Steps between C-alpha positions, in 0.01 A plus 500: 500500500854594600507198730415268208770661283750453783396134529555441126842668505603308811400167343710582192798606712486189718486270198810665357683484832410131538718425198806574716424179689452305176808563282421208269163651411660843456748350253213340307313831481816674377559231237139527382531879472827466309337243270218740414748783439712266287199402287411866449856576389513195273172599338654828383731302269209316339355628168262788565278497192280230359670509157807331650284246684327298227412209729283686749215296646136589448424781746159340563684227692590764759135610520399135541749441781378809686138394446568143615673617818211738563243220464693279742528784750133589463376145558742443789413820686124460451520141621695618805235763568230233493681293763733673744515848352793735455644757734726803496612457859709278724429389856737769626282758321197351672666534840633852444249675275160336535484595868648849455297824478575540129244541223420171321540684167855602590582148612366371169719750311797381706422140403466592132834683492677221686352232275581696184865526605519131584339408168750694290790367706396140439453576128863601443585155362304597185790728409717193444299435183617826343765346273254238371233763435755726331620220276155361418284814480752789493360632830683810623601575858194723534282220368644262759407748773144512363481119508638496855248768598196322357610167653510661844166673438340167405611340827398801709159525332451125537557529874244780520259289296549208738409723796196638318372151414548389860321805643212460252450123532603428860236277658267509198502189280270658237742788443787253471305312234444826311872584501595148390244516219641833378854358497391187313305706247805716431719195437231332289467819296875515442507132401212556257682799348815288453290224341343746255845621397615139467213427260614790283874429479540136616804582715458486879810711574391767253152492652637561850714789377207655310290478816762670718539773237127568463320806639224278639740301717659821624174582676550200732591625850864469606630276217345702216586835656864396542519381138341829387759699699799315353361508146431872528859565607644288217278672241549848656124534551472753782119479518484126571804525726305742718184288472683183607659664803182695574293182519735359766487826698122538470433139599740532796323813622162328474632201697639726774168687519312170524729379779472817706125544441401150607246442771747300709823646631788441261710374790257213552528400133879490482579376850426135421683504166797674665515230765471223238781650292713540812449136594590392145818708514598354835428149372723565198779628725474186712506279191138393518283467192163669497257274317139520408232379736448184299403215730708188454358173623769305685495131572616371835772289343642811329575681826870539577803452275563137603794462257863598473796522729726799564506753217266284287212595731490842331454338159217274619341796678491695174363197315216475751425872463494461121269198528256699712488782245468275192415135443787478252797600716703701247216595266284785627289784363814697407618212281163482325467875445855541368461198272179642354664840451810352337285281278289796387810708428664223299177453302442864409861624466636345182879526538789257526615664823172471693656238729779739597245778560297273729815385682619856562161611628462202733852540640422864581182398686676207666753733662237665720332171590825324588652762728178491705497120505540235769865571580433870558223411745704238684793739549277730706393219736707341778436136410750472214777622730412247773511184285819305591640464150750666266408848384533424129272195533233712668526766227461236228208331677320832549553585131422163345130554425582838341762323289281209387179692422645729226638197315158332508329825405748548217438152357122557508511855361747435219343164428177685415696763306672225301169333415354829375804623307613159376859566607753236597438323835872536577476878455214525748673268748800732500265798545361325809851433631590868455185600687577266790864607523385863525313409818819356645683822418234709675511272804874562518420874495287448812794338676745769386269782611459338842877464538612841374195717575396330823126474436213529255470790258221754499300555183698792361834324543345177373397653167815704449756247621304222330527670162870550561535131582329396177725729297833422667485131591285358219654706217805272440274198464259683269785631283653153478165353391449772238844425357424127506170547311675710235780244450324166535364326189123469478504134604666593832306817584335321791834542683471880483386540861756254637770766574244703697392190694857401583581856606203510740596163648862612540406825680254311721761242596756770583245686714409187697868416556594852610195549723449138603573588862248785498286356780803462727598867472172688467418813696125536541317830535148587606451696179591414145685762300 
């Protein structure tokens, strides 16, 4: 066991020492730490009691958010377990530990401890929501730590659940059908419960909040247990606080016992999933996209790019890839799903600002999709550097599909929102323009990160630095739009998002001009940062 402890400590030490070779990343970590400390200090100057905060939001919204995240995690991890499975190990662990004369139980404990630490480290970005939670729900610093704790526990338990599902169903289609049926029954039951509440009060939002706040829902594994834990802390209910945490611990123990007591060796169960995860990670580092095993029928006349000259070849290449994934080049399943979601939200949420709510949510989601888009992939391959054309032309050509698609998505999404809400077509057109300009801003972030950080960001830095980007760069545009909305007469309110749009376009143009020669002065590395 001492050897495993030494291995853990050595891994931690080497990761810290590696920051000496990456000063840019070290600066980002320091800035993130200072930001968290600054938020904690700022929160001490906020009103401490609810009597001075008359506009607090309904605390059930917090329960609903926790429950919704838990349901997403639960479905995602179970679905992963039914396909490739989860793992607590890396390929280096396989090489070092699986062949060593160490007890499998001890190796499993090592994997659990290592995964638990990684989970909480990647959950730190949750702390950036402290000021919002303090302002909206009067959550204390201790309460923020409880939320951070239960978020990490949900991810860790979900990974264990994924392994358990994989071990139980591996190679048995009947067992997979049973697990899928259980998951579908749980979601159908929740939907029926929401419908029953909707029949009573006629308000879909109130029905969702009542469901998340109910004792029956809190019996649902993962999502319900997490909601129970947070509600028990808010209401100072020690009994249900212990029950909520105890259910996670008890279920985790049962999963570990099931894994170690299986007929097949645990190594055999996790080896394939470890290799699959390793290959996915390597593909991500090399800029490749891991897609589903969906078979696409190709016609002979569709083989090859066959269009374009110089930098334009990249644009036609991306068009061909989009055509092979969807018959309508810029309209795919994401467009349809987001449009349906935005339409449902605009139908059930009866407020004049629903368009702004939808825009803010979509921009937040768009950030993560854009920085992993076509340009990011092309920058990790040699072809873009070998094309005999100007660097700025190649950057624009590689980004063009990621620039065009958000504008088309925005017109479709906010066109549906406008039809449902009956708002001005001009207002929704400007919403779509703001959405598309956000994509251009995030593309410029990709270029800036490549120039100043020298590579692609890992997940922790991505979340933390990404939140900092949204706060620092977008804030002037958001503030300008808020001022514009407050000053403009009602007949010109459709111009409210114009300052934000112009700000995004201005920052994007500056980034392209400053870093236009990026491809002429790039230093490539075998590993991204």
